[in-house]
N, CA, C and O of each residue as an XYZ file, in Angstrom:
456
protein
N       4.370      9.574    -32.311
C       5.420     10.568    -32.278
C       4.776     11.691    -32.344
O       4.910     12.232    -31.246
N       3.885     12.606    -33.323
C       3.580     13.781    -33.146
C       2.839     14.346    -31.518
O       2.736     15.460    -31.005
N       2.440     13.006    -31.097
C       1.399     13.891    -30.286
C       3.235     14.056    -28.864
O       3.496     15.025    -28.152
N       3.838     13.072    -28.955
C       4.773     13.276    -27.926
C       5.703     15.357    -28.282
O       5.969     16.277    -27.510
N       5.816     15.229    -29.356
C       6.438     16.302    -29.960
C       5.584     17.735    -29.676
O       6.168     18.818    -29.670
N       3.934     17.590    -29.410
C       3.212     18.362    -29.541
C       3.524     18.641    -27.873
O       3.628     19.766    -27.385
N       3.642     17.415    -27.154
C       3.929     17.435    -25.642
C       4.251     18.399    -24.809
O       3.745     18.942    -23.828
N       5.865     18.539    -25.855
C       6.827     18.814    -25.525
C       6.740     20.043    -25.617
O       6.730     20.651    -24.547
N       6.634     20.950    -27.065
C       6.539     21.494    -27.640
C       5.405     22.990    -26.357
O       5.664     24.058    -25.802
N       4.392     22.214    -26.481
C       3.060     23.234    -26.093
C       3.385     23.104    -24.621
O       3.067     24.096    -23.966
N       4.092     21.850    -23.770
C       3.893     21.983    -22.768
C       3.044     21.749    -21.916
O       3.128     21.797    -20.689
N       1.703     21.333    -22.974
C       0.065     21.152    -22.130
C      -0.365     19.824    -21.703
O      -1.460     19.429    -21.303
N       0.689     19.258    -21.872
C       0.771     17.349    -21.087
C       1.768     17.258    -20.229
O       2.823     17.886    -20.311
N       1.456     16.444    -19.347
C       2.251     16.437    -18.298
C       3.218     15.674    -18.525
O       3.342     15.288    -19.687
N       4.306     15.168    -17.399
C       5.643     14.350    -17.889
C       5.677     13.194    -17.576
O       6.754     12.599    -17.525
N       4.272     12.475    -17.233
C       4.101     11.228    -16.537
C       3.203     10.739    -18.556
O       3.406      9.707    -19.196
N       2.523     11.644    -18.861
C       2.235     11.386    -20.059
C       2.967     10.988    -21.150
O       2.941      9.891    -21.707
N       3.605     11.933    -21.408
C       5.116     12.028    -22.433
C       5.530     10.879    -21.966
O       5.280     10.017    -22.809
N       6.241     10.259    -20.675
C       6.821      9.459    -20.348
C       5.643      7.958    -20.837
O       6.027      7.150    -21.683
N       4.923      7.885    -20.481
C       3.811      6.662    -20.576
C       3.615      6.625    -22.655
O       3.429      5.540    -23.206
N       3.694      7.790    -23.391
C       3.328      7.690    -24.600
C       5.076      7.415    -25.275
O       5.375      6.639    -26.183
N       5.673      7.993    -24.774
C       7.398      7.533    -25.477
C       7.756      6.340    -25.118
O       8.821      5.864    -25.510
N       6.848      5.619    -24.248
C       7.864      4.604    -23.485
C       6.710      2.951    -24.660
O       6.948      1.800    -25.026
N       5.795      3.731    -24.737
C       4.696      2.899    -25.795
C       5.314      3.133    -27.569
O       5.428      2.654    -28.697
N       5.435      3.699    -27.114
C       6.442      4.660    -29.426
C       7.397      3.508    -29.325
O       7.633      2.735    -30.254
N       7.869      3.458    -28.262
C       9.437      2.965    -28.158
C       9.124      1.640    -28.501
O       9.619      1.223    -29.548
N       8.302      0.776    -27.747
C       7.973     -0.799    -27.641
C       7.337     -1.248    -29.592
O       7.549     -2.171    -30.379
N       6.729     -0.296    -29.601
C       6.315     -0.351    -31.356
C       7.259     -0.362    -32.379
O       7.254     -0.879    -33.496
N       8.241      0.451    -31.646
C       9.161      1.072    -33.194
C      10.172     -0.157    -33.202
O      10.718     -0.437    -34.269
N      10.580     -1.265    -31.503
C      11.154     -2.634    -31.253
C      10.713     -3.580    -31.651
O      11.445     -4.563    -31.762
N       9.035     -3.661    -32.102
C       8.487     -5.000    -31.953
C       7.604     -4.605    -32.678
O       7.502     -5.593    -33.405
N       6.807     -3.839    -33.076
C       6.263     -4.111    -34.253
C       5.689     -2.909    -35.479
O       4.613     -2.846    -36.074
N       6.954     -2.004    -35.541
C       6.917     -1.322    -37.004
C       7.460     -2.380    -38.029
O       8.342     -3.237    -38.089
N       6.405     -1.828    -38.844
C       7.135     -2.538    -40.430
C       8.598     -2.244    -41.003
O       8.988     -1.077    -41.047
N       9.278     -3.120    -41.372
C      10.713     -3.442    -41.512
C      10.924     -4.501    -42.208
O      10.163     -5.467    -42.254
N      12.615     -4.312    -43.155
C      13.107     -5.460    -43.294
C      13.395     -6.363    -42.119
O      13.322     -6.001    -40.945
N      13.678     -7.384    -42.470
C      15.043     -8.507    -41.349
C      16.479     -8.695    -41.215
O      17.188     -8.974    -40.248
N      16.712     -8.476    -42.403
C      18.201     -8.195    -42.551
C      19.068     -8.499    -41.047
O      19.686     -7.891    -40.174
N      18.584    -10.063    -41.476
C      19.487    -11.257    -40.200
C      20.195    -11.803    -41.346
O      19.644    -11.834    -42.447
N      21.440    -12.260    -41.157
C      22.419    -12.715    -41.923
C      21.878    -14.253    -42.293
O      21.375    -15.133    -41.594
N      22.209    -14.174    -43.691
C      21.573    -15.587    -44.454
C      22.525    -16.612    -44.527
O      23.480    -16.224    -43.853
N      22.761    -17.709    -44.991
C      23.671    -18.758    -45.359
C      24.532    -18.263    -45.994
O      25.718    -18.394    -45.689
N      24.112    -17.572    -47.036
C      24.830    -16.720    -48.338
C      25.824    -16.082    -47.542
O      26.993    -16.356    -47.814
N      25.507    -14.995    -46.272
C      26.236    -14.006    -45.655
C      25.569    -13.035    -46.140
O      26.280    -12.032    -46.074
N      24.609    -12.810    -46.577
C      23.743    -11.431    -47.072
C      22.878    -11.224    -46.033
O      22.624    -11.841    -44.999
N      22.516    -10.303    -46.495
C      21.613     -9.426    -45.676
C      19.531    -10.080    -45.854
O      19.012     -9.861    -46.948
N      18.852    -10.625    -45.001
C      17.736    -10.925    -45.516
C      16.426     -9.890    -45.770
O      15.949     -9.286    -44.809
N      15.938     -9.746    -46.975
C      15.171     -8.675    -47.269
C      13.499     -9.043    -46.952
O      12.514     -8.352    -47.213
N      13.544     -9.858    -46.556
C      11.996    -10.269    -46.030
C      11.368     -9.096    -45.450
O      12.073     -8.134    -45.145
N      10.417     -9.083    -45.311
C       9.812     -8.128    -43.989
C       9.308     -8.704    -42.599
O       8.567     -9.687    -42.629
N       9.630     -8.206    -41.515
C       9.689     -8.276    -39.979
C       8.621     -6.949    -39.686
O       8.113     -6.015    -40.307
N       8.648     -7.587    -38.171
C       7.782     -7.023    -37.386
C       9.058     -5.431    -36.192
O       9.123     -5.429    -34.963
N       9.391     -4.967    -36.611
C      10.045     -4.107    -35.868
C      11.729     -3.963    -35.902
O      12.270     -4.368    -36.931
N      12.557     -3.429    -34.875
C      14.076     -3.656    -34.900
C      14.345     -4.631    -34.643
O      15.250     -5.101    -35.333
N      13.932     -5.272    -33.855
C      14.549     -6.484    -33.128
C      13.830     -7.381    -33.063
O      13.745     -8.032    -32.022
N      13.087     -7.681    -34.190
C      12.444     -9.329    -34.464
C      12.754     -9.456    -36.225
O      12.838     -8.871    -37.304
N      12.825    -10.557    -35.580
C      13.046    -10.975    -37.575
C      12.204    -12.080    -38.576
O      11.435    -12.827    -37.971
N      12.262    -12.186    -39.567
C      10.904    -12.987    -40.470
C      10.226    -13.472    -39.810
O      10.070    -13.457    -38.589
N       9.535    -14.189    -41.002
C       9.157    -15.601    -40.576
C       9.950    -17.143    -40.357
O       9.474    -18.182    -39.900
N      10.817    -16.966    -40.676
C      12.051    -18.133    -40.807
C      12.879    -18.417    -40.024
O      14.003    -17.919    -40.083
N      12.472    -19.410    -38.971
C      12.459    -20.049    -37.901
C      14.096    -19.292    -37.546
O      13.940    -18.481    -36.633
N      15.193    -19.331    -37.897
C      16.080    -19.234    -37.641
C      16.835    -17.660    -37.405
O      17.747    -17.408    -36.618
N      16.110    -16.669    -38.395
C      15.690    -15.218    -38.028
C      15.519    -14.738    -37.175
O      16.261    -13.917    -36.636
N      13.778    -15.383    -36.562
C      13.103    -14.980    -36.089
C      13.657    -13.901    -34.772
O      13.309    -12.733    -34.599
N      14.926    -14.976    -33.677
C      15.558    -14.270    -32.908
C      16.534    -13.870    -33.080
O      16.962    -13.191    -32.146
N      17.214    -13.985    -33.986
C      19.191    -13.553    -34.466
C      19.436    -11.938    -33.805
O      20.391    -11.376    -33.269
N      18.301    -11.619    -34.090
C      18.696     -9.632    -34.230
C      18.866     -9.341    -32.045
O      19.547     -8.685    -31.257
N      17.435    -10.612    -32.022
C      17.223     -9.949    -30.102
C      18.209    -10.730    -29.371
O      18.268    -10.470    -28.169
N      19.211    -11.868    -29.932
C      19.710    -12.434    -29.352
C      21.318    -11.618    -29.265
O      22.193    -11.660    -28.399
N      21.234    -10.933    -30.494
C      22.243     -9.567    -30.486
C      22.143     -8.405    -29.343
O      23.047     -7.970    -28.629
N      21.490     -8.229    -29.366
C      20.888     -7.146    -28.263
C      21.356     -7.488    -26.845
O      21.668     -6.658    -25.991
N      21.366     -9.071    -26.679
C      22.013     -9.605    -24.967
C      23.435    -10.144    -25.136
O      23.958    -10.923    -24.340
N      24.110     -9.582    -26.423
C      25.626     -9.680    -26.027
C      26.250     -8.529    -26.528
O      25.920     -8.080    -27.625
N      27.246     -7.926    -25.736
C      27.703     -7.180    -25.616
C      28.631     -6.527    -26.734
O      28.740     -5.365    -27.123
N      29.468     -8.111    -27.226
C      29.533     -7.601    -28.738
C      29.314     -7.451    -29.531
O      29.988     -6.738    -30.274
N      28.046     -8.126    -29.933
C      27.179     -8.092    -31.275
C      26.763     -6.623    -31.208
O      26.128     -6.198    -32.173
N      26.991     -5.918    -30.355
C      25.651     -4.521    -30.308
C      26.359     -3.512    -31.766
O      25.654     -2.821    -32.501
N      27.396     -3.620    -31.859
C      27.803     -3.044    -33.404
C      27.570     -3.324    -34.826
O      27.770     -2.625    -35.819
N      27.129     -4.434    -34.699
C      27.051     -5.333    -35.842
C      25.463     -4.643    -35.752
O      25.216     -3.768    -36.582
N      24.308     -5.047    -34.690
C      23.062     -4.999    -35.021
C      22.457     -3.468    -35.192
O      21.556     -3.125    -35.956
N      23.237     -2.609    -34.227
C      23.072     -1.162    -35.136
C      23.695     -0.821    -36.492
O      23.553      0.248    -37.087
N      24.427     -1.910    -36.908
C      24.524     -1.522    -38.364
C      23.533     -1.873    -39.001
O      23.262     -1.204    -39.999
N      22.612     -3.093    -38.628
C      21.690     -3.464    -39.310
C      20.441     -2.304    -39.525
O      19.887     -1.895    -40.545
N      20.248     -1.940    -37.928
C      19.584     -0.256    -38.408
C      19.591      0.693    -39.335
O      18.678      1.456    -39.650
N      20.648      0.609    -39.747
C      20.758      1.627    -40.831
C      20.938      0.897    -42.020
O      21.256      1.459    -43.068
N      20.695     -0.721    -41.902
C      20.711     -0.964    -43.785
C      19.549     -0.347    -44.947
O      19.839     -0.582    -46.120
N      18.537      0.257    -44.748
C      18.080      0.787    -44.990
C      16.740      1.693    -44.806
O      16.490      1.679    -43.600
N      16.064      2.241    -45.290
C      15.563      3.890    -45.573
C      13.823      3.318    -44.126
O      13.571      4.112    -43.220
N      13.210      2.354    -44.220
C      12.498      1.774    -43.181
C      13.206      2.093    -41.634
O      13.153      2.887    -40.695
N      14.117      0.476    -42.254
C      14.961      0.815    -40.646
C      15.735      1.885    -39.758
O      15.878      1.872    -38.536
N      16.123      2.665    -40.535
C      16.872      4.004    -40.204
C      15.413      4.997    -39.852
O      15.748      5.801    -38.982
N      13.994      5.193    -40.219
C      13.793      5.591    -40.164
C      12.751      5.241    -38.352
O      12.127      5.955    -37.567
N      13.026      4.078    -38.420
C      12.329      3.620    -37.099
C      13.417      3.897    -35.787
O      13.174      4.440    -34.709
N      14.661      3.336    -36.278
C      16.318      3.071    -35.407
C      15.985      5.080    -35.102
O      16.128      5.598    -33.994
N      15.671      5.639    -36.015
C      15.737      7.369    -35.411
C      14.699      7.663    -34.726
O      14.851      8.698    -34.077
N      13.427      7.028    -34.577
C      12.423      7.020    -33.967
C      12.312      6.709    -32.521
O      11.659      7.214    -31.608
N      13.113      5.765    -32.591
C      13.406      4.920    -31.532
C      14.287      5.887    -30.364
O      13.769      6.281    -29.320
N      15.731      6.182    -30.771
C      16.419      6.640    -30.287
C      15.723      8.377    -29.564
O      15.885      8.901    -28.462
N      14.904      8.847    -30.866
C      14.190      9.994    -30.752
C      12.830      9.862    -29.589
O      12.368     10.932    -29.193
N      12.201      8.545    -29.052
C      11.632      7.983    -27.761
C      12.477      8.387    -26.935
O      12.600      9.505    -26.436
N      13.268      7.147    -26.741
C      13.920      7.421    -25.752
C      14.499      8.267    -24.965
O      14.413      8.229    -23.738
N      15.271      9.275    -25.759
C      15.433     10.751    -25.145
C      13.760     11.288    -24.675
O      13.389     12.385    -24.258
N      13.491     10.849    -24.768
C      12.013     11.934    -24.424
C      11.773     10.779    -23.423
O      12.032     11.232    -22.308
N      11.603     10.202    -23.383
C      11.254      8.974    -21.892
C      12.253      9.746    -21.001
O      11.923     10.451    -20.047
N      13.101      9.597    -21.288
C      14.322      9.707    -20.129
C      14.286     11.390    -19.776
O      14.525     11.634    -18.593
N      14.049     12.444    -20.552
C      14.296     13.304    -20.154
C      12.851     14.020    -19.467
O      12.813     15.144    -18.965
N      11.454     12.867    -19.612
C      10.346     12.892    -18.858
C      10.707     12.404    -17.900
O      10.567     13.214    -16.984
N      11.339     10.991    -17.378
C      11.404     10.375    -16.115
C      11.951     11.206    -14.865
O      11.566     11.334    -13.702
N      13.148     11.778    -15.704
C      13.993     12.906    -14.930
C      13.530     14.240    -14.518
O      14.102     14.808    -13.588
N      12.364     14.888    -15.241
C      11.029     15.887    -14.629
C      10.563     15.715    -13.715
O      10.441     16.356    -12.671
N      10.083     14.274    -14.258
C       9.195     13.440    -13.060
C      10.093     12.941    -11.549
O       9.489     12.367    -10.643
N      11.146     13.163    -11.484
C      11.927     12.556    -10.501
C      12.412     13.693     -9.535
O      12.698     13.621     -8.340
N      12.426     15.034    -10.608
C      12.936     16.581     -9.996
C      11.537     17.376     -9.347
O      11.520     18.443     -8.734
N      10.657     16.696     -9.614
C       9.389     17.176     -8.929
C       9.303     17.809     -7.389
O       8.219     18.169     -6.930
């Protein structure tokens, strides 16, 4: 993420490099960043086990794909985004994911308008 900020601030990096770096950072936040599972347990509470990324659950079979399934159901997006803000680790990853998405979009527009 600091490389992307430096690239935009300095103007020394190409839009293609910024697009690639932003896309890779977004993938990391969605599928590999350390976070909490936050899947709904049988008691209706949020799971507090560690998981990888915002969209993947913990090692429990039922939790593993629960959030990923929510991403593909438009009626569940509000609940999914609510889980992104459930704690500090998930919130930091969510802010980074949104920032890199915006960065990737701006870089793509910059490349398209050349």
